[in-house]
C-alpha positions as CSV (number, residue, x, y, z in Angstrom):
1,X,-62.6,-41.7,21.6
2,X,-64.0,-44.2,24.0
3,X,-66.9,-43.2,26.2
4,X,-65.2,-44.8,29.1
5,X,-61.6,-43.9,29.9
6,X,-60.6,-46.4,32.6
7,X,-61.7,-49.3,34.8
8,X,-63.8,-47.2,37.2
9,X,-67.0,-45.4,36.6
10,X,-67.7,-42.8,33.9
11,X,-65.6,-39.7,33.4
12,X,-62.6,-38.7,35.4
13,X,-61.6,-38.6,39.1
14,X,-60.9,-34.8,38.8
15,X,-61.0,-31.9,36.4
16,X,-57.2,-31.9,36.0
17,X,-57.3,-35.6,35.2
18,X,-59.9,-34.9,32.5
19,X,-57.5,-32.4,30.9
20,X,-55.1,-35.3,30.4
21,X,-57.8,-37.4,28.7
22,X,-57.7,-38.4,25.0
23,X,-58.2,-36.0,22.2
24,X,-61.8,-35.8,20.9
25,X,-62.3,-37.6,17.6
26,X,-66.1,-37.4,17.3
27,X,-68.7,-34.7,18.0
28,X,-72.4,-35.0,18.4
29,X,-74.5,-31.9,17.4
30,X,-78.3,-31.6,17.4
31,X,-79.5,-29.9,14.1
32,X,-82.8,-28.2,13.6
33,X,-84.8,-27.7,10.4
34,X,-86.5,-24.3,10.7
35,X,-90.3,-24.4,10.4
36,X,-91.7,-23.0,7.2
37,X,-94.6,-20.6,7.8
38,X,-94.7,-21.9,11.3
39,X,-95.0,-25.6,10.4
40,X,-92.2,-28.1,10.9
41,X,-92.0,-30.4,7.9
42,X,-88.7,-32.1,8.7
43,X,-87.6,-33.9,11.9
44,X,-84.6,-32.6,13.8
45,X,-81.5,-34.8,13.6
46,X,-78.4,-35.6,15.5
47,X,-75.3,-35.2,13.4
48,X,-72.0,-37.1,14.1
49,X,-68.9,-35.2,13.0
50,X,-65.5,-36.6,12.5
51,X,-62.9,-34.3,14.2
52,X,-59.9,-36.6,14.0
53,X,-57.2,-34.8,11.9
54,X,-55.7,-38.1,10.7
55,X,-59.1,-39.2,9.3
56,X,-60.0,-39.0,5.6
57,X,-63.4,-37.7,6.7
58,X,-62.0,-35.0,9.0
59,X,-64.5,-32.1,9.6
60,X,-67.3,-33.9,7.8
61,X,-70.7,-35.1,8.9
62,X,-70.4,-38.9,8.9
63,X,-73.8,-39.9,10.2
64,X,-77.2,-38.3,10.5
65,X,-79.9,-39.7,12.9
66,X,-83.4,-38.3,12.3
67,X,-85.9,-38.1,15.1
68,X,-89.2,-39.8,14.6
69,X,-91.2,-36.7,15.1
70,X,-91.4,-33.1,13.8
71,X,-91.6,-29.9,15.7
72,X,-89.2,-30.8,18.6
73,X,-86.6,-28.0,18.4
74,X,-83.7,-30.0,19.9
75,X,-81.5,-27.5,21.7
76,X,-79.1,-28.7,24.5
77,X,-78.0,-32.2,25.5
78,X,-76.4,-34.1,28.3
79,X,-75.4,-37.6,29.4
80,X,-77.0,-40.4,31.4
81,X,-73.8,-40.6,33.5
82,X,-70.8,-38.3,33.9
83,X,-67.9,-37.7,36.3
84,X,-70.3,-37.3,39.2
85,X,-70.7,-41.1,39.0
86,X,-67.0,-41.7,38.5
87,X,-66.8,-43.9,41.6
88,X,-69.6,-46.2,40.5
89,X,-68.2,-48.9,38.2
90,X,-71.7,-50.1,37.3
91,X,-72.4,-46.8,35.5
92,X,-71.5,-46.1,31.9
93,X,-71.6,-42.8,29.8
94,X,-73.5,-44.5,26.9
95,X,-76.7,-42.6,26.4
96,X,-77.0,-39.0,25.1
97,X,-80.0,-37.2,26.5
98,X,-81.7,-34.9,24.0
99,X,-84.5,-32.8,25.5
100,X,-86.7,-30.7,23.2
101,X,-87.8,-27.2,23.8
102,X,-91.0,-27.0,21.7
103,X,-92.4,-30.6,22.1
104,X,-91.1,-31.2,25.6
105,X,-90.0,-34.7,24.6
106,X,-86.8,-36.4,25.6
107,X,-84.8,-38.6,23.2
108,X,-82.5,-41.1,24.7
109,X,-79.7,-41.9,22.2
110,X,-77.6,-45.0,22.3
111,X,-74.0,-43.9,21.5
112,X,-72.3,-47.1,22.7
113,X,-73.4,-49.8,20.2
114,X,-72.0,-47.8,17.4
115,X,-70.3,-44.6,18.4
116,X,-70.1,-43.3,14.9
117,X,-73.7,-44.1,14.1
118,X,-75.9,-43.5,17.2
119,X,-79.4,-44.8,17.4
120,X,-82.6,-44.0,19.3
121,X,-82.9,-46.1,22.5
122,X,-86.1,-44.6,23.9
123,X,-88.5,-41.6,23.5
124,X,-90.0,-40.0,26.6
125,X,-93.1,-38.2,25.4
126,X,-93.7,-34.6,26.4
127,X,-97.3,-35.4,27.4
128,X,-96.0,-37.9,30.0
129,X,-93.7,-35.2,31.4
130,X,-96.5,-32.7,31.5
131,X,-98.7,-35.2,33.3
132,X,-96.2,-36.3,35.9
133,X,-94.3,-33.1,36.4
134,X,-96.4,-30.3,35.0
135,X,-93.5,-29.0,33.0
136,X,-92.4,-28.5,29.4
137,X,-89.9,-26.5,27.3
138,X,-87.0,-28.6,28.5
139,X,-83.5,-27.2,28.5
140,X,-80.4,-28.4,30.4
141,X,-79.7,-32.0,31.2
142,X,-77.3,-33.1,33.9
143,X,-76.6,-36.6,35.3
144,X,-76.6,-36.9,39.1
145,X,-74.3,-38.8,41.5
146,X,-77.2,-41.1,42.4
147,X,-77.4,-42.2,38.8
148,X,-80.6,-40.4,37.9
149,X,-81.0,-37.6,35.3
150,X,-82.2,-34.1,36.0
151,X,-83.6,-31.7,33.4
152,X,-84.5,-28.1,33.7
153,X,-87.8,-26.8,32.3
154,X,-88.9,-23.3,31.3
155,X,-92.7,-23.6,31.0
156,X,-95.9,-25.0,32.1
157,X,-98.2,-27.1,29.9
158,X,-99.7,-23.9,28.4
159,X,-96.4,-22.2,27.6
160,X,-96.3,-19.8,30.5
161,X,-93.1,-19.3,32.4
162,X,-92.4,-21.9,35.0
163,X,-88.9,-22.9,36.2
164,X,-88.8,-26.4,37.5
165,X,-86.9,-29.7,37.2
166,X,-87.8,-33.2,35.9
167,X,-86.2,-36.3,37.2
168,X,-85.7,-39.4,34.9
169,X,-84.6,-42.8,36.2
170,X,-81.0,-43.3,35.1
171,X,-81.6,-47.0,34.2
172,X,-85.0,-47.2,32.4
173,X,-85.4,-43.4,31.8
174,X,-89.0,-43.4,33.2
175,X,-90.3,-40.1,34.5
176,X,-89.9,-40.0,38.3
177,X,-91.6,-36.6,38.7
178,X,-90.4,-33.3,39.9
179,X,-87.0,-32.7,41.6
180,X,-88.1,-29.5,43.4
181,X,-90.4,-29.6,46.4
182,X,-94.1,-28.7,46.3
183,X,-94.5,-25.0,45.6
184,X,-90.9,-24.4,44.8
185,X,-91.3,-23.9,41.0
186,X,-90.0,-20.5,39.8
187,X,-91.4,-17.9,37.4
188,X,-88.7,-18.7,34.8
189,X,-86.2,-21.4,34.2
190,X,-83.1,-22.1,32.0
191,X,-79.8,-23.5,33.2
192,X,-78.5,-25.0,36.4
193,X,-75.3,-26.3,38.1
194,X,-75.1,-28.1,41.4
195,X,-72.2,-28.3,43.9
196,X,-72.9,-31.0,46.4
197,X,-69.9,-30.4,48.7
198,X,-71.6,-27.1,49.6
199,X,-75.2,-28.4,49.5
200,X,-76.1,-25.9,46.8
201,X,-77.5,-25.5,43.3
202,X,-77.9,-22.3,41.3
203,X,-80.4,-21.9,38.4
204,X,-80.9,-19.1,35.9
205,X,-83.7,-17.6,33.8
206,X,-84.5,-17.1,30.1
207,X,-88.2,-16.3,29.9
208,X,-91.7,-17.4,29.2
209,X,-91.9,-19.9,26.2
210,X,-94.9,-18.0,24.9
211,X,-92.6,-15.0,24.6
212,X,-89.3,-16.5,23.2
213,X,-90.7,-19.3,21.0
214,X,-91.8,-16.8,18.3
215,X,-88.7,-14.6,18.3
216,X,-87.5,-11.6,20.3
217,X,-89.9,-8.7,21.0
218,X,-88.4,-5.9,23.1
219,X,-91.9,-5.3,24.5
220,X,-91.9,-8.6,26.2
221,X,-88.9,-7.4,28.3
222,X,-91.0,-4.4,29.3
223,X,-93.9,-6.7,30.1
224,X,-91.8,-8.8,32.5
225,X,-91.7,-11.9,30.3
226,X,-88.0,-12.4,30.6
227,X,-86.0,-13.1,33.7
228,X,-83.3,-11.3,35.5
229,X,-82.5,-13.4,38.6
230,X,-80.4,-16.3,39.9
231,X,-81.9,-18.7,42.3
232,X,-80.0,-20.5,45.1
233,X,-81.3,-24.0,46.1
234,X,-80.7,-26.2,49.1
235,X,-79.5,-29.3,47.3
236,X,-80.6,-31.8,49.9
237,X,-83.9,-30.1,50.8
238,X,-84.7,-29.3,47.1
239,X,-86.0,-25.9,47.9
240,X,-85.1,-22.3,47.1
241,X,-83.3,-20.5,49.8
242,X,-82.4,-17.3,48.1
243,X,-83.1,-15.2,45.0
244,X,-80.5,-12.9,43.6
245,X,-82.0,-10.0,41.5
246,X,-79.4,-8.9,39.0
247,X,-81.4,-5.8,38.1
248,X,-81.5,-4.0,34.8
249,X,-78.0,-5.1,34.0
250,X,-79.0,-8.7,34.4
251,X,-81.8,-9.2,31.9
252,X,-81.8,-12.7,30.5
253,X,-79.1,-14.6,32.6
254,X,-78.5,-17.8,30.6
255,X,-75.5,-20.2,30.8
256,X,-74.4,-20.7,34.4
257,X,-71.0,-22.3,35.3
258,X,-69.5,-23.0,38.7
259,X,-65.7,-23.3,38.7
260,X,-64.8,-26.9,38.1
261,X,-63.0,-27.4,41.4
262,X,-65.8,-28.9,43.6
263,X,-64.4,-27.1,46.6
264,X,-65.1,-23.7,45.1
265,X,-68.1,-21.7,46.0
266,X,-68.1,-19.3,43.0
267,X,-68.7,-19.2,39.3
268,X,-70.0,-17.1,36.4
269,X,-73.2,-16.5,34.5
270,X,-73.6,-14.9,31.1
271,X,-76.3,-12.3,30.8
272,X,-77.6,-12.3,27.2
273,X,-79.6,-9.1,26.7
274,X,-77.6,-6.9,29.0
275,X,-74.3,-8.4,27.7
276,X,-72.6,-8.7,31.0
277,X,-70.8,-11.5,32.9
278,X,-71.7,-11.7,36.6
279,X,-69.6,-13.6,39.2
280,X,-71.7,-15.3,41.8
281,X,-70.1,-16.4,45.1
282,X,-70.8,-17.4,48.7
283,X,-70.0,-14.5,51.1
284,X,-68.6,-14.7,54.6
285,X,-72.0,-14.5,56.2
286,X,-73.2,-17.6,54.3
287,X,-75.4,-15.8,51.8
288,X,-74.8,-15.8,48.0
289,X,-74.1,-12.7,46.1
290,X,-73.4,-11.6,42.5
291,X,-71.3,-8.9,41.0
292,X,-70.7,-7.7,37.5
293,X,-67.1,-8.4,36.4
294,X,-67.3,-8.0,32.6
295,X,-69.3,-5.5,30.6
296,X,-69.7,-5.6,26.8
297,X,-70.7,-2.1,25.6
298,X,-73.5,-1.8,23.1
299,X,-72.7,-0.1,19.8
300,X,-74.7,2.8,18.4
301,X,-75.7,1.7,14.9
302,X,-77.7,2.4,11.9
303,X,-79.8,0.0,9.8
304,X,-80.4,-2.4,12.5
305,X,-83.5,-3.4,14.6
306,X,-82.6,-1.0,17.4
307,X,-80.4,2.1,17.5
308,X,-78.1,0.4,20.0
309,X,-76.7,-3.1,19.4
310,X,-75.9,-5.2,22.4
311,X,-73.3,-8.0,22.2
312,X,-75.9,-10.7,23.2
313,X,-73.8,-13.1,25.2
314,X,-75.3,-16.6,24.5
315,X,-72.8,-19.1,25.8
316,X,-70.0,-19.2,28.3
317,X,-67.4,-21.9,29.3
318,X,-64.7,-22.3,31.9
319,X,-61.6,-24.4,31.1
320,X,-61.2,-27.5,33.3
321,X,-58.3,-25.9,35.2
322,X,-60.4,-22.9,36.0
323,X,-57.8,-20.6,34.3
324,X,-59.9,-19.2,31.4
325,X,-63.4,-18.1,30.8
326,X,-64.8,-18.0,27.2
327,X,-67.9,-16.5,25.9
328,X,-69.6,-15.6,22.6
329,X,-71.2,-12.4,21.5
330,X,-73.8,-13.7,19.1
331,X,-74.9,-10.4,17.6
332,X,-71.7,-8.3,17.7
333,X,-69.8,-11.4,16.4
334,X,-66.8,-12.0,18.6
335,X,-65.6,-14.8,20.8
336,X,-63.5,-13.8,23.9
337,X,-61.1,-15.4,26.3
338,X,-60.5,-14.0,29.8
339,X,-57.9,-15.0,32.4
340,X,-59.9,-15.7,35.6
341,X,-56.9,-16.6,37.8
342,X,-58.4,-13.8,40.0
343,X,-62.1,-14.5,39.5
344,X,-63.1,-11.0,40.8
345,X,-61.0,-9.3,38.1
346,X,-61.0,-11.1,34.8
347,X,-58.4,-10.0,32.2
348,X,-59.1,-10.1,28.4
349,X,-56.4,-12.3,26.9
350,X,-58.0,-13.2,23.5
351,X,-60.6,-11.9,21.1
352,X,-61.6,-12.9,17.6
353,X,-64.5,-11.7,15.3
354,X,-66.1,-14.4,13.2
355,X,-69.3,-13.3,11.5
356,X,-71.9,-11.2,13.4
357,X,-74.0,-8.3,12.5
358,X,-71.2,-5.7,12.5
359,X,-69.3,-7.1,9.5
360,X,-67.8,-4.6,7.1
361,X,-69.8,-4.3,3.9
362,X,-73.0,-5.4,5.5
363,X,-76.1,-3.2,6.1
364,X,-75.3,-2.2,9.6
365,X,-73.1,0.9,10.2
366,X,-71.5,1.8,13.5
367,X,-72.3,5.5,14.1
368,X,-68.9,6.3,15.6
369,X,-67.2,5.4,12.4
370,X,-64.9,2.9,14.1
371,X,-63.5,0.1,11.9
372,X,-65.9,-2.8,11.6
373,X,-64.6,-6.4,11.4
374,X,-64.2,-7.9,7.9
375,X,-66.2,-10.9,6.8
376,X,-64.4,-14.2,7.4
377,X,-64.1,-17.0,4.8
378,X,-63.0,-20.6,5.8
379,X,-62.5,-23.2,3.1
380,X,-64.3,-21.1,0.6
381,X,-67.3,-20.5,2.8
382,X,-68.1,-17.0,4.1
383,X,-69.3,-17.4,7.7
384,X,-72.7,-15.8,8.2
385,X,-74.6,-15.6,11.5
386,X,-72.7,-15.1,14.7
387,X,-70.6,-17.3,17.0
388,X,-73.1,-18.9,19.4
389,X,-72.6,-22.3,21.1
390,X,-69.0,-23.0,22.2
391,X,-67.3,-26.2,23.4
392,X,-63.7,-26.6,24.6
393,X,-61.6,-29.6,24.2
394,X,-60.5,-31.4,27.4
395,X,-57.0,-30.1,27.1
396,X,-58.3,-26.6,26.5
397,X,-56.5,-26.1,23.1
398,X,-59.5,-26.2,20.7
399,X,-62.7,-24.3,20.8
400,X,-65.6,-25.5,18.6
401,X,-68.2,-22.9,17.7
402,X,-71.6,-23.1,16.1
403,X,-73.7,-20.2,14.8
404,X,-77.4,-21.1,15.5
405,X,-79.2,-19.9,18.6
406,X,-82.9,-20.8,18.2
407,X,-84.8,-21.2,14.9
408,X,-87.2,-18.3,15.4
409,X,-84.4,-16.0,16.6
410,X,-82.1,-17.2,13.8
411,X,-84.9,-16.3,11.3
412,X,-85.2,-12.8,12.9
413,X,-81.5,-11.9,13.3
414,X,-79.7,-14.0,10.7
415,X,-82.2,-15.1,8.0
416,X,-79.3,-16.1,5.7
417,X,-78.4,-19.1,7.9
418,X,-82.0,-20.3,7.9
419,X,-81.8,-20.4,4.1
420,X,-78.2,-21.6,3.7
421,X,-77.6,-23.5,7.0
422,X,-75.3,-22.7,9.8
423,X,-71.6,-23.7,10.2
424,X,-69.2,-25.0,12.8
425,X,-65.7,-23.6,13.0
426,X,-62.7,-24.2,15.2
427,X,-60.6,-21.7,17.2
428,X,-57.1,-22.6,18.3
429,X,-56.3,-21.6,21.9
430,X,-53.1,-20.4,23.4
431,X,-53.3,-22.0,26.9
432,X,-50.2,-20.4,28.2
433,X,-50.4,-16.7,27.7
434,X,-53.9,-16.6,26.2
435,X,-54.9,-15.9,22.6
436,X,-57.3,-17.1,20.0
437,X,-56.6,-18.0,16.3
438,X,-59.0,-19.2,13.7
439,X,-58.2,-22.6,12.3
440,X,-58.3,-22.2,8.5
441,X,-58.5,-25.9,7.9
442,X,-61.7,-26.8,9.8
443,X,-65.3,-26.0,8.7
444,X,-68.5,-28.0,8.8
445,X,-71.1,-26.6,6.5
446,X,-74.6,-27.7,7.6
447,X,-76.0,-26.2,4.5
448,X,-74.9,-29.5,2.8
449,X,-77.0,-31.8,5.0
450,X,-78.9,-34.5,3.2
451,X,-82.3,-33.0,3.8
452,X,-81.3,-29.5,3.2
453,X,-79.8,-26.6,5.2
454,X,-79.9,-27.2,9.0
455,X,-79.2,-25.2,12.1
456,X,-76.5,-26.7,14.3
457,X,-76.5,-26.0,18.0
458,X,-74.8,-27.6,21.0
459,X,-71.6,-29.7,20.9
460,X,-70.9,-32.9,22.8
461,X,-68.0,-35.3,22.8
462,X,-68.6,-39.1,23.6
463,X,-66.0,-38.8,26.5
464,X,-67.6,-35.8,28.2
465,X,-66.6,-32.1,28.3
466,X,-66.2,-29.1,30.5
467,X,-69.9,-28.1,30.4
468,X,-71.5,-31.5,31.0
469,X,-69.3,-33.0,33.7
470,X,-69.7,-32.1,37.4
471,X,-67.4,-33.3,40.1
472,X,-68.8,-34.1,43.5
């Protein structure tokens, strides 16, 4: 699939045009090698996966690009240019941006010279970013309409919570400094999405790196080391204009998605620990508000870390036509599809359990005695871990799912995938009436990586997707 689809700039003129784009044939996935006794011995890699059903190497890793350093913890990724630059014919979507959580580095990957075998173009050192922007623990990367690249950060140079944004030059990838104005950094950071037609950006919160880097400790929640707010920014002035406290039902708001229609002033955020979906929207008086629209009940259980098991919503997506919302419950083990034609009242239209901590025959027992989901085997491999990162095809018909969250959290919640490697599976989507079905012919086993079992995280296509493209 070509990284450019027509004679104009990168991406597509509209979300609906993107839905008519070519089918994905390649996938890029950052893979992490979990530290042993706290020490990283192997560099993280970028895996290229063949997802062309007509190819002899379908659902196989066809190339592995090692990073030149250890201890990075690659996590999310983005592009140097996307549909926000569609009108600029001088721009090309040809560099994948790989920020690292632990080291604070940014790897710029050339995907154009050989799409099937990407290569490192430039490394931006974490120390340079700390020196010029005072930030580290990088997370989300978005390209901007002006051609530059913006990355969110979650920590200061000492690993304390600090939510800010780093700007990279879109041509030479030099560090330009902070996006936010002086004194506008936040207590916590994580994801962000901008909507220029309304002069607004919203950002979310995970927690302090010193808390989440070593795994999850409930006491850190009590001690205020995890966030529970959304922040509204004036896009032009680059300053916070409103904070939205989600309260006790909004602990750990992670992935944040506006509706794709750039005229819309609403979207959704997935709250991990509280296992809720909030809709955020601009009210008639011009202020921004949030309301809980989906609640995933906790399960009373035995033989687990806590007596009550939350769903732990770790990723959400919206289809390009703004018809369906998808999210994953990493711990309880299900992927869900909701019709959001009426965004205030989402309707459940599809649900499928693939892995998770509730599987029948495992150590965890649901106290109520309700039937627990059976283990799932695809191509002879029993899926362990839970559904985590999700990515939807442009046409909305295929959902790709990986099972790793973060190496220290994987080790804590799903130690088997640290030893055996995570997997990627595919869910077929009914885009008419709704519905999810597991594809029995697709599985990528990252336990078979050349340097041993690896933990696969976020999925990107060379031609863009519904969580990296923003229309202006």
